[in-house]
C-alpha positions as CSV (number, residue, x, y, z in Angstrom):
1,M,16.9,82.4,-193.6
2,L,18.2,83.1,-189.7
3,T,15.3,85.4,-189.4
4,T,12.8,82.8,-189.9
5,R,15.1,80.3,-187.5
6,Y,14.8,83.2,-184.4
7,A,11.0,83.7,-185.0
8,K,10.7,79.7,-184.3
9,I,12.8,79.9,-181.7
10,I,11.4,82.7,-179.8
11,M,7.7,81.6,-180.2
12,C,8.9,78.0,-178.6
13,L,10.5,80.3,-175.6
14,T,7.6,82.0,-175.4
15,L,4.9,78.9,-175.5
16,G,7.5,77.5,-172.9
17,L,7.3,80.3,-170.7
18,F,3.5,80.7,-170.8
19,C,3.1,77.2,-169.9
20,L,5.5,77.1,-166.9
21,L,3.6,80.9,-166.0
22,V,0.2,78.6,-165.5
23,A,1.6,75.9,-164.0
24,F,3.2,78.2,-161.2
25,N,0.2,80.2,-160.9
26,N,-1.7,76.9,-160.5
27,V,0.6,76.0,-157.8
28,T,1.0,79.5,-156.0
29,D,-2.8,80.3,-156.3
30,Y,-4.0,76.6,-156.0
31,E,-7.6,77.3,-154.4
32,T,-8.5,79.1,-157.6
33,N,-8.3,76.6,-160.2
34,Y,-8.9,73.8,-157.5
35,V,-12.5,75.1,-157.3
36,F,-12.7,75.2,-161.3
37,V,-12.0,71.7,-161.5
38,Q,-13.9,71.0,-158.4
39,H,-17.2,72.3,-160.0
40,V,-16.6,70.9,-163.2
41,L,-15.8,67.2,-162.0
42,S,-18.8,67.4,-159.4
43,M,-21.0,68.8,-162.5
44,D,-23.0,71.0,-159.7
45,A,-23.5,73.7,-162.1
46,M,-25.4,72.1,-164.5
47,P,-28.9,71.5,-164.2
48,A,-30.4,69.1,-162.0
49,T,-32.6,67.0,-164.6
50,S,-29.6,66.5,-167.1
51,A,-29.2,63.3,-168.2
52,L,-25.3,63.2,-167.9
53,R,-25.1,64.0,-163.8
54,Y,-24.2,60.6,-163.7
55,R,-21.1,61.3,-164.7
56,A,-20.3,63.6,-161.9
57,I,-16.8,62.8,-159.7
58,S,-17.6,64.2,-155.8
59,E,-14.4,62.5,-154.2
60,P,-12.2,65.4,-153.5
61,T,-9.6,63.2,-153.4
62,L,-9.6,62.4,-157.0
63,W,-10.0,66.3,-157.9
64,Q,-6.9,67.0,-156.2
65,V,-5.8,64.1,-158.4
66,A,-6.9,65.3,-161.6
67,Y,-5.3,68.9,-160.8
68,A,-2.1,67.5,-159.8
69,A,-2.3,65.8,-163.2
70,I,-3.3,69.1,-165.3
71,I,-0.3,71.0,-163.2
72,T,2.2,68.2,-163.9
73,A,1.5,68.1,-167.8
74,E,1.4,72.1,-168.0
75,A,4.6,72.2,-166.3
76,L,6.0,69.7,-168.2
77,T,5.1,71.2,-171.4
78,G,6.0,74.2,-170.2
79,I,9.4,72.4,-170.1
80,L,9.4,70.8,-173.6
81,F,9.0,73.9,-175.1
82,V,11.8,75.5,-173.5
83,A,14.0,72.7,-174.0
84,G,13.0,72.7,-177.5
85,A,13.9,76.7,-177.9
86,A,17.2,75.6,-176.5
87,A,17.6,73.1,-178.8
88,L,16.9,75.1,-181.7
89,W,19.2,77.9,-180.5
90,R,22.0,75.5,-179.8
91,V,21.5,74.7,-183.9
92,R,20.3,77.9,-185.3
93,R,23.3,78.4,-187.6
94,A,23.6,74.5,-188.5
95,A,22.7,72.9,-191.7
96,A,19.1,72.6,-192.3
97,E,18.6,68.8,-191.7
98,T,20.1,69.5,-188.4
99,F,18.1,72.6,-187.2
100,N,15.0,70.4,-188.4
101,D,15.9,67.1,-186.6
102,A,16.1,69.6,-183.2
103,K,12.4,70.5,-183.8
104,R,11.6,67.2,-181.9
105,Y,10.9,68.5,-178.4
106,V,8.9,71.1,-180.1
107,V,6.5,68.6,-181.5
108,A,6.2,66.6,-178.2
109,A,5.5,70.3,-176.3
110,S,2.8,71.0,-178.6
111,T,1.3,67.4,-178.7
112,L,1.4,67.2,-174.9
113,A,-0.3,70.9,-174.7
114,F,-3.0,69.7,-177.5
115,L,-3.6,67.0,-175.3
116,I,-4.1,69.3,-172.1
117,W,-6.2,72.0,-173.8
118,F,-8.2,70.0,-176.2
119,F,-8.5,66.8,-174.7
120,G,-8.3,67.7,-171.2
121,F,-10.6,70.7,-171.3
122,M,-12.6,70.0,-174.5
123,V,-13.2,66.5,-174.7
124,V,-13.0,65.3,-171.1
125,G,-14.1,68.6,-169.5
126,G,-16.3,70.3,-172.3
127,E,-18.4,66.9,-173.3
128,W,-17.7,64.5,-170.4
129,F,-18.1,66.4,-167.7
130,A,-20.7,69.0,-170.1
131,M,-18.4,72.1,-168.8
132,W,-20.2,73.7,-171.7
133,E,-23.5,73.8,-169.2
134,S,-22.1,75.8,-166.9
135,P,-21.6,79.6,-167.8
136,E,-19.7,80.3,-164.7
137,W,-17.3,77.3,-165.0
138,N,-16.5,76.8,-168.7
139,G,-13.3,77.2,-170.0
140,Q,-13.5,75.8,-172.9
141,Q,-13.0,79.6,-174.7
142,A,-9.4,79.8,-172.6
143,A,-8.5,76.2,-173.6
144,F,-9.9,76.9,-177.8
145,R,-7.0,80.2,-177.3
146,F,-4.3,78.2,-175.7
147,Y,-4.7,74.9,-178.0
148,V,-4.7,77.2,-181.3
149,S,-2.0,79.1,-180.5
150,V,0.0,76.2,-179.6
151,L,-1.2,74.6,-182.7
152,A,0.0,77.4,-185.0
153,V,3.2,77.8,-183.5
154,L,3.5,74.1,-184.6
155,I,2.8,74.1,-188.0
156,F,5.2,77.4,-188.3
157,V,7.9,75.5,-186.7
158,T,7.5,72.4,-188.4
159,Q,8.1,73.9,-191.7
160,S,11.2,72.4,-193.2
161,D,13.9,75.1,-193.2
162,R,16.6,75.5,-195.7
163,D,20.1,75.8,-195.7
164,L,21.2,78.8,-194.7
165,S,23.2,81.5,-197.4
């Protein structure tokens, strides 16, 4: 059904614009989230008695490298989602096999988004750097909303499409 194909395209485009806007905001308002990365990596907001504090990174250059990697990954994710939406748009009226094959950019974008917001924020930030211990510098709820939204769209988009009537 063409309506379903349009829905898939729109959802991919929307996720792409979201990721690009996140990256753009992180570049144009660099300090706001840089401070977040600094506090998470330095583990300065957790109890001084925590046995996990040995994992802290106190080198500003490494904070900047980590933040640059996050911004780059967010931008690349956005580009891949937009490329995926464009690829799907180009073949929206094509045979099902062609439309299904065009989903590869969306799968790549979703994988990268999952790596950023699940692995990066939940595993690395949340567990390795114990972000969950900080009431102020805990981005796990926001990250959860992001990667669950991505996974929901991925599940919908990767459902096989049939040939149009």
